[in-house]
Structure formats: structure tokens, C-alpha cells
N, CA, C and O atoms as CSV, one atom per row, in Angstrom:
chain,resi,resn,atom,element,x,y,z
A,1,UNK,N,N,80.432,6.595,33.393
A,1,UNK,CA,C,80.377,6.861,31.975
A,1,UNK,C,C,79.052,6.283,31.441
A,1,UNK,O,O,78.753,5.101,31.607
A,2,UNK,N,N,78.285,7.155,30.804
A,2,UNK,CA,C,76.998,6.695,30.284
A,2,UNK,C,C,77.177,5.707,29.153
A,2,UNK,O,O,78.169,5.731,28.424
A,3,UNK,N,N,76.177,4.826,29.024
A,3,UNK,CA,C,76.164,3.845,27.940
A,3,UNK,C,C,76.330,4.482,26.581
A,3,UNK,O,O,77.024,3.942,25.719
A,4,UNK,N,N,75.711,5.605,26.383
A,4,UNK,CA,C,75.777,6.238,25.062
A,4,UNK,C,C,77.170,6.577,24.660
A,4,UNK,O,O,77.519,6.478,23.483
A,5,UNK,N,N,78.025,6.998,25.657
A,5,UNK,CA,C,79.403,7.340,25.420
A,5,UNK,C,C,80.192,6.089,25.145
A,5,UNK,O,O,81.091,6.137,24.306
A,6,UNK,N,N,79.926,4.976,25.782
A,6,UNK,CA,C,80.641,3.756,25.590
A,6,UNK,C,C,80.336,3.199,24.186
A,6,UNK,O,O,81.229,2.694,23.506
A,7,UNK,N,N,79.111,3.294,23.780
A,7,UNK,CA,C,78.728,2.851,22.447
A,7,UNK,C,C,79.439,3.752,21.376
A,7,UNK,O,O,79.957,3.281,20.364
A,8,UNK,N,N,79.421,5.033,21.672
A,8,UNK,CA,C,80.089,6.014,20.709
A,8,UNK,C,C,81.615,5.738,20.584
A,8,UNK,O,O,82.154,5.718,19.477
A,9,UNK,N,N,82.260,5.538,21.673
A,9,UNK,CA,C,83.701,5.219,21.676
A,9,UNK,C,C,83.993,3.903,20.927
A,9,UNK,O,O,84.905,3.834,20.103
A,10,UNK,N,N,83.271,2.959,21.204
A,10,UNK,CA,C,83.459,1.603,20.570
A,10,UNK,C,C,83.218,1.744,19.082
A,10,UNK,O,O,83.981,1.213,18.275
A,11,UNK,N,N,82.179,2.446,18.715
A,11,UNK,CA,C,81.860,2.668,17.301
A,11,UNK,C,C,82.981,3.323,16.601
A,11,UNK,O,O,83.383,2.901,15.517
A,12,UNK,N,N,83.503,4.366,17.208
A,12,UNK,CA,C,84.601,5.182,16.549
A,12,UNK,C,C,85.849,4.348,16.476
A,12,UNK,O,O,86.619,4.476,15.525
A,13,UNK,N,N,86.080,3.470,17.481
A,13,UNK,CA,C,87.264,2.558,17.316
A,13,UNK,C,C,87.119,1.543,16.188
A,13,UNK,O,O,88.101,1.191,15.536
A,14,UNK,N,N,85.956,1.097,15.971
A,14,UNK,CA,C,85.721,0.095,14.871
A,14,UNK,C,C,85.661,0.819,13.516
A,14,UNK,O,O,86.141,0.277,12.520
A,15,UNK,N,N,85.101,1.993,13.457
A,15,UNK,CA,C,84.950,2.756,12.251
A,15,UNK,C,C,85.417,4.130,12.345
A,15,UNK,O,O,84.610,5.059,12.385
A,16,UNK,N,N,86.796,4.330,12.387
A,16,UNK,CA,C,87.368,5.677,12.588
A,16,UNK,C,C,87.025,6.656,11.402
A,16,UNK,O,O,87.028,7.876,11.566
A,17,UNK,N,N,86.736,6.073,10.232
A,17,UNK,CA,C,86.445,6.949,9.079
A,17,UNK,C,C,84.966,7.324,8.951
A,17,UNK,O,O,84.518,7.789,7.902
A,18,UNK,N,N,84.235,7.118,10.015
A,18,UNK,CA,C,82.774,7.505,9.984
A,18,UNK,C,C,82.610,9.002,9.773
A,18,UNK,O,O,81.581,9.440,9.259
A,19,UNK,N,N,83.594,9.787,10.155
A,19,UNK,CA,C,83.601,11.194,9.869
A,19,UNK,C,C,82.918,12.065,10.927
A,19,UNK,O,O,82.538,13.199,10.638
A,20,UNK,N,N,82.752,11.529,12.191
A,20,UNK,CA,C,82.031,12.290,13.257
A,20,UNK,C,C,83.043,12.345,14.402
A,20,UNK,O,O,83.869,11.458,14.613
A,21,UNK,N,N,82.907,13.472,15.129
A,21,UNK,CA,C,83.608,13.674,16.368
A,21,UNK,C,C,82.880,12.845,17.454
A,21,UNK,O,O,81.743,12.414,17.265
A,22,UNK,N,N,83.567,12.638,18.592
A,22,UNK,CA,C,82.922,11.859,19.638
A,22,UNK,C,C,81.636,12.517,20.118
A,22,UNK,O,O,80.600,11.872,20.276
A,23,UNK,N,N,81.739,13.829,20.345
A,23,UNK,CA,C,80.489,14.593,20.936
A,23,UNK,C,C,79.395,14.506,19.853
A,23,UNK,O,O,78.225,14.402,20.221
A,24,UNK,N,N,79.702,14.543,18.534
A,24,UNK,CA,C,78.623,14.455,17.554
A,24,UNK,C,C,77.922,13.125,17.597
A,24,UNK,O,O,76.694,13.053,17.550
A,25,UNK,N,N,78.735,12.031,17.689
A,25,UNK,CA,C,78.162,10.662,17.790
A,25,UNK,C,C,77.383,10.466,18.992
A,25,UNK,O,O,76.327,9.836,18.941
A,26,UNK,N,N,77.874,11.013,20.192
A,26,UNK,CA,C,77.091,10.906,21.413
A,26,UNK,C,C,75.709,11.586,21.252
A,26,UNK,O,O,74.698,11.023,21.670
A,27,UNK,N,N,75.665,12.751,20.671
A,27,UNK,CA,C,74.359,13.453,20.529
A,27,UNK,C,C,73.571,12.637,19.542
A,27,UNK,O,O,72.394,12.415,19.827
A,28,UNK,N,N,74.069,12.152,18.400
A,28,UNK,CA,C,73.325,11.375,17.431
A,28,UNK,C,C,72.728,10.144,18.096
A,28,UNK,O,O,71.550,9.852,17.894
A,29,UNK,N,N,73.520,9.406,18.895
A,29,UNK,CA,C,73.056,8.259,19.650
A,29,UNK,C,C,72.040,8.576,20.697
A,29,UNK,O,O,71.094,7.816,20.905
A,30,UNK,N,N,72.227,9.728,21.385
A,30,UNK,CA,C,71.298,10.149,22.386
A,30,UNK,C,C,69.892,10.475,21.728
A,30,UNK,O,O,68.835,10.170,22.280
A,31,UNK,N,N,69.962,11.078,20.586
A,31,UNK,CA,C,68.659,11.355,19.869
A,31,UNK,C,C,68.103,10.051,19.314
A,31,UNK,O,O,66.882,9.932,19.220
A,32,UNK,N,N,68.884,9.101,18.955
A,32,UNK,CA,C,68.388,7.848,18.428
A,32,UNK,C,C,67.749,7.083,19.577
A,32,UNK,O,O,66.694,6.475,19.397
A,33,UNK,N,N,68.334,7.099,20.692
A,33,UNK,CA,C,67.798,6.243,21.833
A,33,UNK,C,C,66.409,6.725,22.338
A,33,UNK,O,O,65.736,6.020,23.089
A,34,UNK,N,N,66.008,7.915,21.917
A,34,UNK,CA,C,64.618,8.346,22.156
A,34,UNK,C,C,64.274,8.360,23.662
A,34,UNK,O,O,63.325,7.678,24.049
A,35,UNK,N,N,64.985,9.089,24.519
A,35,UNK,CA,C,64.588,9.088,25.910
A,35,UNK,C,C,63.245,9.837,26.214
A,35,UNK,O,O,62.753,9.797,27.342
A,36,UNK,N,N,62.688,10.495,25.217
A,36,UNK,CA,C,61.464,11.165,25.400
A,36,UNK,C,C,60.423,10.682,24.419
A,36,UNK,O,O,60.764,10.418,23.266
A,37,UNK,N,N,59.184,10.555,24.813
A,37,UNK,CA,C,58.104,10.039,23.997
A,37,UNK,C,C,57.865,10.933,22.733
A,37,UNK,O,O,57.533,10.418,21.666
A,38,UNK,N,N,58.034,12.229,22.871
A,38,UNK,CA,C,57.621,13.068,21.747
A,38,UNK,C,C,58.795,13.328,20.730
A,38,UNK,O,O,58.647,14.193,19.867
A,39,UNK,N,N,59.922,12.621,20.811
A,39,UNK,CA,C,61.078,12.766,19.951
A,39,UNK,C,C,61.575,14.128,19.860
A,39,UNK,O,O,62.124,14.499,18.823
A,40,UNK,N,N,61.427,14.927,20.885
A,40,UNK,CA,C,62.024,16.267,20.887
A,40,UNK,C,C,63.152,16.305,21.896
A,40,UNK,O,O,63.091,15.627,22.921
A,41,UNK,N,N,64.169,17.079,21.623
A,41,UNK,CA,C,65.349,17.112,22.456
A,41,UNK,C,C,65.531,18.543,22.970
A,41,UNK,O,O,65.753,19.445,22.163
A,42,UNK,N,N,65.448,18.773,24.230
A,42,UNK,CA,C,65.734,20.044,24.746
A,42,UNK,C,C,67.225,20.198,24.923
A,42,UNK,O,O,67.920,19.200,25.111
A,43,UNK,N,N,67.735,21.391,24.872
A,43,UNK,CA,C,69.097,21.751,25.023
A,43,UNK,C,C,69.673,21.102,26.327
A,43,UNK,O,O,70.755,20.515,26.345
A,44,UNK,N,N,68.898,21.248,27.362
A,44,UNK,CA,C,69.408,20.736,28.695
A,44,UNK,C,C,69.672,19.201,28.622
A,44,UNK,O,O,70.634,18.690,29.197
A,45,UNK,N,N,68.809,18.521,27.917
A,45,UNK,CA,C,68.976,17.078,27.847
A,45,UNK,C,C,70.259,16.760,27.122
A,45,UNK,O,O,70.993,15.883,27.577
A,46,UNK,N,N,70.577,17.416,26.021
A,46,UNK,CA,C,71.779,17.214,25.282
A,46,UNK,C,C,73.058,17.582,26.118
A,46,UNK,O,O,74.054,16.858,26.132
A,47,UNK,N,N,72.957,18.746,26.804
A,47,UNK,CA,C,74.068,19.154,27.693
A,47,UNK,C,C,74.208,18.179,28.843
A,47,UNK,O,O,75.343,17.919,29.241
A,48,UNK,N,N,73.170,17.626,29.403
A,48,UNK,CA,C,73.224,16.675,30.430
A,48,UNK,C,C,74.055,15.465,30.083
A,48,UNK,O,O,74.925,15.019,30.829
A,49,UNK,N,N,73.735,14.958,28.901
A,49,UNK,CA,C,74.522,13.720,28.508
A,49,UNK,C,C,75.931,14.003,28.275
A,49,UNK,O,O,76.788,13.171,28.573
A,50,UNK,N,N,76.235,15.191,27.730
A,50,UNK,CA,C,77.683,15.504,27.487
A,50,UNK,C,C,78.381,15.803,28.830
A,50,UNK,O,O,79.558,15.493,29.015
A,51,UNK,N,N,77.617,16.420,29.771
A,51,UNK,CA,C,78.244,16.626,31.138
A,51,UNK,C,C,78.632,15.356,31.845
A,51,UNK,O,O,79.628,15.324,32.568
A,52,UNK,N,N,77.869,14.321,31.649
A,52,UNK,CA,C,78.088,13.017,32.203
A,52,UNK,C,C,79.208,12.241,31.502
A,52,UNK,O,O,79.721,11.260,32.041
A,53,UNK,N,N,79.572,12.671,30.335
A,53,UNK,CA,C,80.592,11.928,29.500
A,53,UNK,C,C,81.971,12.272,29.939
A,53,UNK,O,O,82.289,13.437,30.177
A,54,UNK,N,N,82.792,11.270,30.048
A,54,UNK,CA,C,84.222,11.468,30.391
A,54,UNK,C,C,84.999,12.212,29.351
A,54,UNK,O,O,86.075,12.752,29.609
A,55,UNK,N,N,84.445,12.232,28.188
A,55,UNK,CA,C,85.125,12.932,27.081
A,55,UNK,C,C,85.398,14.361,27.358
A,55,UNK,O,O,86.439,14.885,26.961
A,56,UNK,N,N,84.495,15.009,28.027
A,56,UNK,CA,C,84.723,16.467,28.295
A,56,UNK,C,C,85.161,16.797,29.707
A,56,UNK,O,O,85.339,17.959,30.071
A,57,UNK,N,N,85.336,15.711,30.518
A,57,UNK,CA,C,85.736,15.876,31.890
A,57,UNK,C,C,87.258,15.739,32.080
A,57,UNK,O,O,87.879,14.993,31.323
A,58,UNK,N,N,87.890,16.423,33.056
A,58,UNK,CA,C,89.294,16.277,33.303
A,58,UNK,C,C,89.522,14.960,34.035
A,58,UNK,O,O,88.533,14.290,34.333
A,59,UNK,N,N,90.743,14.534,34.347
A,59,UNK,CA,C,90.882,13.294,35.141
A,59,UNK,C,C,90.249,13.225,36.468
A,59,UNK,O,O,90.011,12.135,36.989
A,60,UNK,N,N,89.963,14.370,37.048
A,60,UNK,CA,C,89.326,14.447,38.402
A,60,UNK,C,C,87.783,14.254,38.294
A,60,UNK,O,O,87.080,14.188,39.302
A,61,UNK,N,N,87.284,14.166,37.021
A,61,UNK,CA,C,85.854,14.024,36.811
A,61,UNK,C,C,85.130,15.352,36.832
A,61,UNK,O,O,83.911,15.397,36.999
A,62,UNK,N,N,85.888,16.454,36.660
A,62,UNK,CA,C,85.251,17.797,36.624
A,62,UNK,C,C,84.996,18.175,35.151
A,62,UNK,O,O,85.697,17.716,34.249
A,63,UNK,N,N,84.009,18.996,34.939
A,63,UNK,CA,C,83.778,19.520,33.587
A,63,UNK,C,C,84.744,20.578,33.216
A,63,UNK,O,O,84.967,21.516,33.981
A,64,UNK,N,N,85.326,20.458,32.060
A,64,UNK,CA,C,86.345,21.496,31.638
A,64,UNK,C,C,85.671,22.691,30.933
A,64,UNK,O,O,86.361,23.646,30.575
A,65,UNK,N,N,84.369,22.660,30.730
A,65,UNK,CA,C,83.701,23.726,29.987
A,65,UNK,C,C,82.661,24.456,30.898
A,65,UNK,O,O,82.076,23.896,31.825
A,66,UNK,N,N,82.496,25.733,30.548
A,66,UNK,CA,C,81.436,26.469,31.284
A,66,UNK,C,C,80.054,26.076,30.591
A,66,UNK,O,O,80.022,25.414,29.554
A,67,UNK,N,N,79.001,26.502,31.198
A,67,UNK,CA,C,77.647,26.137,30.670
A,67,UNK,C,C,77.535,26.744,29.244
A,67,UNK,O,O,77.038,26.082,28.333
A,68,UNK,N,N,78.006,28.027,29.050
A,68,UNK,CA,C,77.962,28.624,27.744
A,68,UNK,C,C,78.740,27.845,26.733
A,68,UNK,O,O,78.292,27.622,25.608
A,69,UNK,N,N,79.933,27.426,27.154
A,69,UNK,CA,C,80.750,26.730,26.192
A,69,UNK,C,C,80.114,25.270,25.851
A,69,UNK,O,O,80.278,24.731,24.756
A,70,UNK,N,N,79.427,24.739,26.835
A,70,UNK,CA,C,78.768,23.479,26.613
A,70,UNK,C,C,77.642,23.641,25.653
A,70,UNK,O,O,77.446,22.797,24.779
A,71,UNK,N,N,76.875,24.728,25.792
A,71,UNK,CA,C,75.757,25.133,24.866
A,71,UNK,C,C,76.352,25.270,23.493
A,71,UNK,O,O,75.785,24.737,22.540
A,72,UNK,N,N,77.448,25.947,23.341
A,72,UNK,CA,C,78.026,26.152,22.033
A,72,UNK,C,C,78.482,24.862,21.418
A,72,UNK,O,O,78.367,24.676,20.207
A,73,UNK,N,N,79.027,23.912,22.274
A,73,UNK,CA,C,79.431,22.622,21.749
A,73,UNK,C,C,78.214,21.826,21.214
A,73,UNK,O,O,78.267,21.224,20.142
A,74,UNK,N,N,77.158,21.848,21.975
A,74,UNK,CA,C,75.930,21.182,21.488
A,74,UNK,C,C,75.428,21.735,20.183
A,74,UNK,O,O,75.107,20.991,19.256
A,75,UNK,N,N,75.362,23.037,20.115
A,75,UNK,CA,C,74.847,23.720,18.912
A,75,UNK,C,C,75.742,23.489,17.681
A,75,UNK,O,O,75.262,23.340,16.558
A,76,UNK,N,N,77.074,23.466,17.938
A,76,UNK,CA,C,78.024,23.226,16.855
A,76,UNK,C,C,77.846,21.753,16.386
A,76,UNK,O,O,77.867,21.473,15.187
A,77,UNK,N,N,77.674,20.833,17.341
A,77,UNK,CA,C,77.471,19.391,16.922
A,77,UNK,C,C,76.191,19.286,16.107
A,77,UNK,O,O,76.178,18.617,15.074
A,78,UNK,N,N,75.130,19.921,16.538
A,78,UNK,CA,C,73.861,19.838,15.818
A,78,UNK,C,C,73.977,20.422,14.472
A,78,UNK,O,O,73.397,19.900,13.519
A,79,UNK,N,N,74.729,21.527,14.341
A,79,UNK,CA,C,74.982,22.153,13.057
A,79,UNK,C,C,75.681,21.170,12.174
A,79,UNK,O,O,75.293,20.987,11.020
A,80,UNK,N,N,76.689,20.539,12.677
A,80,UNK,CA,C,77.499,19.551,11.903
A,80,UNK,C,C,76.643,18.384,11.425
A,80,UNK,O,O,76.720,17.962,10.271
A,81,UNK,N,N,75.808,17.865,12.363
A,81,UNK,CA,C,74.940,16.714,12.053
A,81,UNK,C,C,73.880,17.140,11.054
A,81,UNK,O,O,73.493,16.341,10.201
A,82,UNK,N,N,73.396,18.381,11.132
A,82,UNK,CA,C,72.420,18.806,10.108
A,82,UNK,C,C,73.043,19.036,8.774
A,82,UNK,O,O,72.424,18.817,7.733
A,83,UNK,N,N,74.260,19.475,8.803
A,83,UNK,CA,C,74.964,19.741,7.513
A,83,UNK,C,C,75.203,18.375,6.796
A,83,UNK,O,O,75.230,18.332,5.566
A,84,UNK,N,N,75.372,17.291,7.538
A,84,UNK,CA,C,75.536,15.946,6.998
A,84,UNK,C,C,74.165,15.276,6.755
A,84,UNK,O,O,74.110,14.109,6.369
A,85,UNK,N,N,73.126,15.973,6.969
A,85,UNK,CA,C,71.723,15.513,6.791
A,85,UNK,C,C,71.490,14.281,7.704
A,85,UNK,O,O,70.844,13.337,7.249
A,86,UNK,N,N,71.951,14.240,8.890
A,86,UNK,CA,C,71.728,13.194,9.880
A,86,UNK,C,C,70.612,13.564,10.854
A,86,UNK,O,O,69.985,12.672,11.425
A,87,UNK,N,N,70.338,14.912,11.067
A,87,UNK,CA,C,69.237,15.258,11.942
A,87,UNK,C,C,68.520,16.437,11.256
A,87,UNK,O,O,69.058,17.159,10.417
A,88,UNK,N,N,67.283,16.560,11.685
A,88,UNK,CA,C,66.462,17.759,11.420
A,88,UNK,C,C,66.538,18.642,12.658
A,88,UNK,O,O,66.259,18.175,13.763
A,89,UNK,N,N,66.888,19.832,12.506
A,89,UNK,CA,C,66.842,20.793,13.559
A,89,UNK,C,C,65.790,21.775,13.335
A,89,UNK,O,O,65.994,22.642,12.485
A,90,UNK,N,N,64.665,21.759,13.999
A,90,UNK,CA,C,63.590,22.582,13.765
A,90,UNK,C,C,63.784,23.949,14.433
A,90,UNK,O,O,63.443,24.984,13.862
A,91,UNK,N,N,64.323,23.934,15.621
A,91,UNK,CA,C,64.591,25.131,16.360
A,91,UNK,C,C,65.818,24.966,17.160
A,91,UNK,O,O,66.062,23.918,17.759
A,92,UNK,N,N,66.612,26.025,17.172
A,92,UNK,CA,C,67.832,25.959,18.064
A,92,UNK,C,C,68.240,27.439,18.438
A,92,UNK,O,O,68.332,28.353,17.619
A,93,UNK,N,N,68.456,27.535,19.707
A,93,UNK,CA,C,68.991,28.767,20.262
A,93,UNK,C,C,69.631,28.499,21.534
A,93,UNK,O,O,69.834,27.327,21.850
A,94,UNK,N,N,69.982,29.477,22.322
A,94,UNK,CA,C,70.730,29.275,23.565
A,94,UNK,C,C,69.906,28.660,24.669
A,94,UNK,O,O,70.459,28.344,25.723
A,95,UNK,N,N,68.617,28.475,24.485
A,95,UNK,CA,C,67.804,27.951,25.597
A,95,UNK,C,C,66.979,26.722,25.171
A,95,UNK,O,O,66.513,25.986,26.042
A,96,UNK,N,N,66.785,26.478,23.886
A,96,UNK,CA,C,65.888,25.356,23.487
A,96,UNK,C,C,66.310,24.848,22.127
A,96,UNK,O,O,66.684,25.603,21.230
A,97,UNK,N,N,66.233,23.549,22.017
A,97,UNK,CA,C,66.566,22.896,20.755
A,97,UNK,C,C,65.468,21.821,20.530
A,97,UNK,O,O,65.115,21.044,21.416
A,98,UNK,N,N,64.959,21.840,19.276
A,98,UNK,CA,C,64.012,20.807,18.985
A,98,UNK,C,C,64.473,20.146,17.680
A,98,UNK,O,O,64.704,20.822,16.678
A,99,UNK,N,N,64.602,18.832,17.708
A,99,UNK,CA,C,65.116,18.177,16.441
A,99,UNK,C,C,64.844,16.630,16.554
A,99,UNK,O,O,64.409,16.087,17.569
A,100,UNK,N,N,65.147,16.022,15.425
A,100,UNK,CA,C,64.963,14.514,15.385
A,100,UNK,C,C,65.979,13.992,14.298
A,100,UNK,O,O,66.559,14.756,13.526
A,101,UNK,N,N,66.132,12.707,14.305
A,101,UNK,CA,C,67.004,12.112,13.327
A,101,UNK,C,C,66.283,12.009,11.959
A,101,UNK,O,O,65.066,11.851,11.872
A,102,UNK,N,N,67.067,12.103,10.958
A,102,UNK,CA,C,66.558,11.865,9.560
A,102,UNK,C,C,66.661,10.384,9.248
A,102,UNK,O,O,67.202,9.631,10.058
A,103,UNK,N,N,66.190,9.967,8.173
A,103,UNK,CA,C,66.275,8.571,7.787
A,103,UNK,C,C,67.790,8.203,7.628
A,103,UNK,O,O,68.227,7.117,8.008
A,104,UNK,N,N,68.549,9.149,7.059
A,104,UNK,CA,C,69.967,8.909,6.872
A,104,UNK,C,C,70.723,8.772,8.213
A,104,UNK,O,O,71.681,8.007,8.331
A,105,UNK,N,N,70.260,9.538,9.212
A,105,UNK,CA,C,70.812,9.453,10.553
A,105,UNK,C,C,70.545,8.123,11.202
A,105,UNK,O,O,71.406,7.525,11.848
A,106,UNK,N,N,69.306,7.676,11.006
A,106,UNK,CA,C,68.940,6.371,11.526
A,106,UNK,C,C,69.664,5.253,10.886
A,106,UNK,O,O,70.111,4.316,11.548
A,107,UNK,N,N,69.787,5.347,9.571
A,107,UNK,CA,C,70.498,4.313,8.825
A,107,UNK,C,C,71.989,4.189,9.270
A,107,UNK,O,O,72.535,3.096,9.416
A,108,UNK,N,N,72.625,5.416,9.481
A,108,UNK,CA,C,73.983,5.427,9.934
A,108,UNK,C,C,74.143,4.733,11.265
A,108,UNK,O,O,75.067,3.941,11.447
A,109,UNK,N,N,73.267,5.014,12.184
A,109,UNK,CA,C,73.367,4.288,13.492
A,109,UNK,C,C,73.168,2.817,13.306
A,109,UNK,O,O,73.925,2.017,13.854
A,110,UNK,N,N,72.148,2.427,12.531
A,110,UNK,CA,C,71.882,1.000,12.355
A,110,UNK,C,C,73.032,0.300,11.638
A,110,UNK,O,O,73.289,-0.876,11.896
A,111,UNK,N,N,73.709,0.982,10.765
A,111,UNK,CA,C,74.810,0.393,9.959
A,111,UNK,C,C,76.076,0.254,10.801
A,111,UNK,O,O,76.732,-0.784,10.720
A,112,UNK,N,N,76.452,1.249,11.607
A,112,UNK,CA,C,77.741,1.252,12.264
A,112,UNK,C,C,77.679,0.813,13.764
A,112,UNK,O,O,78.732,0.497,14.318
A,113,UNK,N,N,76.543,0.779,14.417
A,113,UNK,CA,C,76.483,0.358,15.762
A,113,UNK,C,C,76.007,-1.105,15.753
A,113,UNK,O,O,74.921,-1.418,15.263
A,114,UNK,N,N,76.879,-2.022,16.326
A,114,UNK,CA,C,76.495,-3.399,16.400
A,114,UNK,C,C,75.202,-3.657,17.110
A,114,UNK,O,O,74.909,-2.958,18.079
A,115,UNK,N,N,74.413,-4.605,16.698
A,115,UNK,CA,C,73.122,-4.864,17.344
A,115,UNK,C,C,73.147,-5.099,18.860
A,115,UNK,O,O,72.250,-4.611,19.548
A,116,UNK,N,N,74.120,-5.814,19.408
A,116,UNK,CA,C,74.123,-5.974,20.877
A,116,UNK,C,C,74.311,-4.613,21.596
A,116,UNK,O,O,73.677,-4.368,22.622
A,117,UNK,N,N,75.172,-3.739,21.061
A,117,UNK,CA,C,75.311,-2.410,21.677
A,117,UNK,C,C,74.041,-1.552,21.522
A,117,UNK,O,O,73.612,-0.848,22.437
A,118,UNK,N,N,73.484,-1.651,20.349
A,118,UNK,CA,C,72.253,-0.953,20.096
A,118,UNK,C,C,71.142,-1.347,21.035
A,118,UNK,O,O,70.416,-0.487,21.533
A,119,UNK,N,N,70.991,-2.671,21.294
A,119,UNK,CA,C,70.009,-3.126,22.173
A,119,UNK,C,C,70.256,-2.599,23.544
A,119,UNK,O,O,69.309,-2.150,24.190
A,120,UNK,N,N,71.518,-2.624,24.055
A,120,UNK,CA,C,71.843,-2.100,25.399
A,120,UNK,C,C,71.508,-0.621,25.465
A,120,UNK,O,O,70.941,-0.156,26.454
A,121,UNK,N,N,71.847,0.110,24.441
A,121,UNK,CA,C,71.578,1.571,24.447
A,121,UNK,C,C,70.117,1.825,24.483
A,121,UNK,O,O,69.683,2.601,25.334
A,122,UNK,N,N,69.318,1.249,23.645
A,122,UNK,CA,C,67.922,1.502,23.643
A,122,UNK,C,C,67.180,0.933,24.891
A,122,UNK,O,O,66.183,1.499,25.338
A,123,UNK,N,N,67.667,-0.139,25.409
A,123,UNK,CA,C,67.070,-0.660,26.685
A,123,UNK,C,C,67.268,0.320,27.851
A,123,UNK,O,O,66.419,0.439,28.735
A,124,UNK,N,N,68.449,1.039,27.825
A,124,UNK,CA,C,68.708,1.928,28.922
A,124,UNK,C,C,67.928,3.215,28.784
A,124,UNK,O,O,67.525,3.781,29.800
A,125,UNK,N,N,67.697,3.700,27.598
A,125,UNK,CA,C,67.138,5.037,27.429
A,125,UNK,C,C,65.735,4.987,26.727
A,125,UNK,O,O,65.073,6.025,26.735
A,126,UNK,N,N,65.253,3.926,26.153
A,126,UNK,CA,C,63.967,3.872,25.461
A,126,UNK,C,C,64.164,3.102,24.182
A,126,UNK,O,O,65.192,2.448,24.009
A,127,UNK,N,N,63.272,3.157,23.344
A,127,UNK,CA,C,63.276,2.409,22.083
A,127,UNK,C,C,62.727,3.238,20.978
A,127,UNK,O,O,61.554,3.611,20.994
A,128,UNK,N,N,63.562,3.537,20.005
A,128,UNK,CA,C,63.136,4.344,18.818
A,128,UNK,C,C,62.570,3.401,17.772
A,128,UNK,O,O,63.323,2.590,17.235
A,129,UNK,N,N,61.316,3.463,17.462
A,129,UNK,CA,C,60.774,2.508,16.450
A,129,UNK,C,C,61.331,2.703,15.048
A,129,UNK,O,O,60.958,1.974,14.129
């Protein structure tokens, strides 16, 4: 289970009224952790982190979604995050996504994710200034 999923689950347990689904929070945290220097997220990166998450796997560890369904899940999550003004989505289609967190998205992460978990998350994937 990736660290980003553990942080998302713990955050949702502590703050169930945050108003995000687990996959939305995983994507938000993945974007926050800044695994790429240019702050752009390709669709494959977002699908990769969800593929590794136990949230969408069956008990045998297999993915319950096809690649197209996973693409639609990522695009749906980005649409929801954009609607809540947590991310900027500059481009999104079935092959490429480019986006970044808004100030509101960054503040949400900083407010609801405890500092020790946030440090572990950013140390694993990078550091978003």
C-alpha cells in the first residue's frame, strides 16, 4: 500500500466530513507530494498510484477496473477536485492530464493532514514548496 493511500485513509478517518472520496484525496495528495519537478501530472502517473492502491484492488490484490475505467475514475476525480477549486486542470483527455494544486487545495492538505504524515509523504515522493 503506497504511503499516499495510508495518509488518505488516516485523514478520512480523522475528518470524515472533509467531503472527498478516497480516490479524490489520493490524487490530491499525489499532486501535493510533487513527484515531478515541473509540477505537471500525466494521466499515467495518476493511474499508476491508483493501481497500487488497495482501495481499488480485490482481496487477491488484482485491479477491479479496466484501463479505460481507471482513466475515467481519474478524470472524474479531477473534475470533482476542480469543481471544489482544489486543483487547476489545464488539459485533460484520455491520454494526457496537466494540472496543479490551487492555494485552496494546498491549504486543505496542510489543514487536515497531520505534520508527521505530511513529512513522511513528501519525503517519499518529493517536497512541494
